[in-house]
C-alpha angles and dihedrals in degrees: 000000000000137000141209127187090278110018134061121197122199134172121252094239092049088050090054089051089056095046089048094048095070127219098295095057096033100090094049092046091054091048091052093047091049092050092046097048101039101040106092089207090061106049116196115263138158122234086201096046096105091047093050091050090050091053087058093048093045095060091070099029122118089227111032095180094051092048091055094042090061094059090048089050091053094057092040087064090059091053097220136130093278096079093074093036093051091043093054091045092050091050091051092047091052092047097049104037111073116244092236093052121110135193128261128199114261131171130219117276135209128211118194138196123165107320095336121101117188113196119202105206105161104055120145124212108213127187112196097197093221128138092274092050086235116198128194129200099208129199105193115210118195108177122122100242110087114242124229131217091256094058090044094050091061093058095038090055090055093046090052088063093061106021095102090051094053100034114005112227095010125139116226113243131180112207116205092199099183089057100036094237131138118205123201132169108263120237093246095047113134098235094182091061093046091048090053090049092049095052091046092052089050092053090047091051093050090050094047090050091055092050096045116104 
């Protein structure tokens, strides 16, 4: 996440953290994100980066379980909190992604509103190999707090705007890996209302960033 005088960049997963935090925690979260990503002594990094990379590799691995076990073993050697977190996320991934599914190449995508740029860097392209040739554009979420449909809908609405550019014909999906839950926009979702909410949140984030110390 970086900033110039006029533009703020934030990662898609950090944005989902913000959406999920709710209004009471939002300002403190923005301030922490700003400190983390602008302080040269605290370079941006992702505690889940190795796991997210392993998810992508696992989709086309001959042994999906073994590929993911390796990344769990790597953090287990360090003896920190990530061991249980990674293990839970791996279990959820294996539960939710069909065994016959394979990975498809996808690029990063950027969603913009005002001076805010939200960059989705850890998307997974998934082909289910069913009769309908279903394709998913998946954003994997690995934090401990369970998502709800409301938080997921915000991001799913954004993903719909660029899904065909990243993976034509794909349906956006948010995977809450720690809780083995897939979220999709329901057919009767009022997209106009969600779109207004998304844009309002984006403007709020931009303003809170400018106010954060």
